[in-house]
C-alpha positions as CSV (number, residue, x, y, z in Angstrom):
1,M,13.3,-30.8,16.2
2,T,13.3,-26.9,14.8
3,H,13.1,-24.4,17.5
4,T,11.8,-20.6,16.9
5,R,11.9,-17.5,18.5
6,T,10.1,-14.7,18.4
7,R,11.6,-11.1,18.7
8,T,9.6,-8.1,19.4
9,Q,10.8,-4.6,20.2
10,T,8.8,-1.8,22.1
11,P,7.1,0.2,19.3
12,R,7.1,3.9,17.9
13,L,3.9,5.8,18.9
14,A,1.6,7.4,16.5
15,V,-0.6,10.1,18.8
16,V,-3.4,11.8,17.3
17,I,-5.4,14.6,19.4
18,A,-8.6,15.0,18.7
19,A,-10.6,17.6,20.9
20,A,-9.8,16.5,24.7
21,S,-9.0,12.8,23.6
22,V,-5.9,11.0,22.8
23,M,-5.4,7.7,20.5
24,V,-2.4,5.9,20.4
25,A,-1.4,3.6,17.9
26,T,1.5,1.4,18.2
27,N,3.6,-0.5,15.6
28,V,5.6,-3.5,16.6
29,F,8.7,-4.6,14.9
30,G,10.7,-7.7,15.1
31,A,14.1,-6.9,16.7
32,T,16.7,-8.2,14.4
33,S,19.7,-7.0,13.0
34,A,17.7,-5.9,9.8
35,H,18.4,-2.8,8.3
36,A,15.1,-2.8,5.5
37,D,12.0,-4.8,5.3
38,G,12.5,-5.6,1.4
39,P,11.9,-4.4,-1.7
40,S,8.7,-2.2,-0.9
41,Y,11.1,-0.2,1.7
42,P,14.3,1.6,1.5
43,P,17.3,0.4,3.7
44,G,16.9,2.2,7.2
45,T,17.5,1.8,10.9
46,Q,15.0,0.2,13.1
47,P,13.6,2.3,16.3
48,S,14.9,2.0,19.4
49,A,13.0,0.8,22.4
50,S,11.5,3.3,24.1
51,A,8.6,3.6,27.0
52,P,5.2,5.2,26.1
53,V,5.3,8.7,26.4
54,E,2.4,10.3,28.5
55,V,0.6,13.1,27.0
56,D,-1.5,15.8,28.6
57,G,-4.5,16.3,26.5
58,N,-5.5,19.7,28.1
59,D,-1.6,21.0,27.5
60,P,-2.3,24.7,26.0
61,D,0.8,23.8,23.6
62,L,-1.1,21.2,21.9
63,K,-3.9,23.3,20.8
64,L,-4.1,23.8,17.0
65,V,-3.6,27.3,15.6
66,D,-6.6,29.0,14.1
67,G,-7.2,27.2,10.8
68,A,-5.6,24.1,11.1
69,T,-7.1,20.8,11.0
70,L,-5.9,17.5,11.8
71,A,-5.1,14.6,9.3
72,K,-7.3,11.5,9.2
73,A,-6.6,9.1,12.2
74,K,-4.4,6.0,10.9
75,V,-3.5,2.9,13.2
76,L,0.0,1.8,11.8
77,D,0.7,-1.9,10.9
78,I,1.7,-4.0,13.5
79,K,4.3,-6.9,12.3
80,T,5.8,-10.2,14.2
81,V,8.8,-11.7,13.1
82,I,9.6,-15.6,13.9
83,E,13.1,-16.8,12.8
84,D,14.4,-20.4,13.1
85,E,17.4,-21.1,15.6
86,A,20.2,-21.2,12.6
87,G,18.5,-18.2,10.8
88,E,18.0,-20.0,7.6
89,E,14.1,-19.1,7.4
90,R,12.5,-16.0,8.8
91,R,8.4,-15.7,8.8
92,E,7.2,-12.0,8.9
93,D,3.2,-11.4,9.4
94,T,1.5,-7.9,9.4
95,N,-2.1,-7.2,9.2
96,T,-2.3,-7.4,5.5
97,D,0.7,-9.7,4.4
98,V,2.6,-12.9,4.8
99,K,6.5,-12.9,3.9
100,F,8.9,-16.0,4.3
101,A,12.6,-15.4,3.7
102,L,14.6,-18.3,2.9
103,Q,18.7,-18.2,2.9
104,A,20.1,-19.0,-0.2
105,E,22.1,-21.9,1.3
106,V,19.0,-23.4,2.3
107,L,17.9,-23.9,-1.2
108,F,21.3,-23.6,-3.7
109,G,24.6,-24.4,-3.9
110,K,27.3,-21.7,-3.8
111,D,26.9,-19.2,-6.6
112,S,24.1,-22.0,-8.2
113,A,20.7,-21.3,-9.2
114,K,20.0,-24.7,-9.1
115,L,17.9,-26.2,-6.2
116,S,19.1,-28.8,-3.5
117,S,17.4,-31.6,-2.6
118,R,16.2,-30.2,0.6
119,A,14.6,-27.1,-1.1
120,K,11.6,-28.4,-2.4
121,A,10.5,-29.4,1.0
122,R,10.6,-26.1,2.4
123,I,9.0,-24.1,-0.8
124,A,6.2,-26.7,-0.7
125,A,5.9,-25.7,3.1
126,I,5.7,-22.0,1.9
127,A,3.0,-23.1,-0.7
128,E,0.7,-24.7,1.9
129,E,0.4,-21.1,3.7
130,V,-0.4,-19.4,0.3
131,K,-3.1,-22.1,0.2
132,A,-4.1,-21.2,3.7
133,Q,-4.6,-17.8,3.2
134,N,-6.3,-18.0,-0.4
135,A,-3.9,-16.1,-1.7
136,T,-4.3,-15.1,-5.5
137,K,-0.9,-13.1,-5.9
138,V,2.2,-14.3,-5.0
139,R,5.6,-12.1,-4.8
140,V,9.0,-13.9,-5.4
141,F,11.9,-11.8,-5.2
142,G,15.5,-13.0,-4.9
143,F,18.7,-11.0,-3.2
144,T,22.1,-11.4,-3.0
145,D,25.0,-9.8,-1.0
146,N,27.6,-7.2,-2.3
147,L,30.2,-9.6,-3.4
148,G,30.9,-9.7,-7.1
149,S,29.7,-7.6,-9.7
150,S,26.4,-5.9,-9.2
151,A,25.4,-7.4,-12.7
152,H,26.0,-10.9,-11.5
153,G,23.9,-10.6,-8.7
154,D,21.0,-9.1,-10.6
155,V,21.3,-12.1,-12.9
156,L,21.7,-14.8,-10.2
157,S,19.0,-13.1,-7.9
158,R,16.5,-13.4,-10.9
159,Q,17.6,-17.0,-11.6
160,R,17.2,-18.2,-8.1
161,A,13.9,-16.2,-8.0
162,S,12.8,-18.0,-10.9
163,A,13.3,-21.4,-9.5
164,V,11.6,-21.1,-6.4
165,H,8.8,-19.9,-8.3
166,G,8.8,-22.5,-10.7
167,V,8.1,-25.4,-7.5
168,L,5.6,-23.0,-6.0
169,D,3.7,-23.0,-9.3
170,D,3.8,-26.8,-9.5
171,E,2.8,-27.4,-6.1
172,L,-0.2,-24.9,-6.0
173,A,-1.3,-25.7,-9.7
174,D,-3.8,-22.9,-9.6
175,S,-4.3,-20.7,-12.8
176,N,-6.1,-18.2,-10.8
177,I,-2.6,-17.4,-8.6
178,T,-0.5,-14.4,-10.4
179,Y,3.2,-14.2,-9.7
180,E,5.6,-11.3,-9.7
181,V,9.2,-12.9,-10.2
182,R,12.2,-10.5,-9.6
183,G,15.9,-10.3,-8.9
184,Y,16.9,-7.3,-7.0
185,G,20.9,-8.3,-6.7
186,E,22.7,-6.8,-3.9
187,Q,19.7,-4.1,-3.5
188,Y,17.8,-3.7,0.1
189,P,20.2,-5.7,2.3
190,I,18.7,-6.8,5.7
191,A,21.8,-7.2,7.1
192,D,25.4,-5.4,7.2
193,N,27.2,-6.8,4.2
194,S,30.8,-6.0,5.8
195,A,30.8,-9.5,7.8
196,E,29.6,-12.9,6.4
197,A,26.9,-13.5,8.9
198,G,25.4,-10.4,7.2
199,R,26.1,-11.5,4.0
200,K,24.3,-14.7,4.4
201,K,21.5,-13.1,5.6
202,N,21.3,-11.0,2.5
203,R,21.6,-13.9,0.1
204,R,17.8,-14.7,0.3
205,V,14.7,-15.7,-1.6
206,E,11.9,-13.8,-0.3
207,V,8.2,-15.3,-0.9
208,S,5.2,-12.8,0.3
209,F,1.5,-12.5,-0.3
210,P,-1.7,-11.2,1.1
211,R,-3.2,-12.6,4.0
212,T,-6.9,-13.7,4.6
213,E,-8.7,-10.5,5.3
214,S,-10.9,-11.3,8.9
């Protein structure tokens, strides 16, 4: 039986002040050792936990200078993260997207792009989620750790992404779905490459797609 755990971290706050009112929007992140969310986001440090900040809307220091205007109010995205007990599979949900990250060892042998016997069942489960979300665009991105040459990592990560794409395409059998398949090599690590535990997390294939609009 697979156990999952959900880890969250207290959000950063975006404060928008209009007239005498204050609107607070929160952004919830999964608390992991990750340093980047994937190819769309450059590596960075997760925010530290902090308590909500009280704001006095009548404070004179909050008044706009003459001629200044406020930017349009924006509610930041909300992210939830679920990772299995062994850390082999990770799911991230935001308001707009779903992303699965599978460790390479779950799918492939060492330094190989040949899918293992148990890989197809994992990928088939992701295909079912793609169907449930009625997604018509699927991104399949491969990543490696920083061992070996960068050129080798680029090729291997692309080959692994292509192998996963092949199974997804067979499972979905839907000509309306378009795929974006890329290999990023050692770019965009989600953990520290200085230790094997981190490198293992970085050796992964990510499958992401838009979620159904509510």
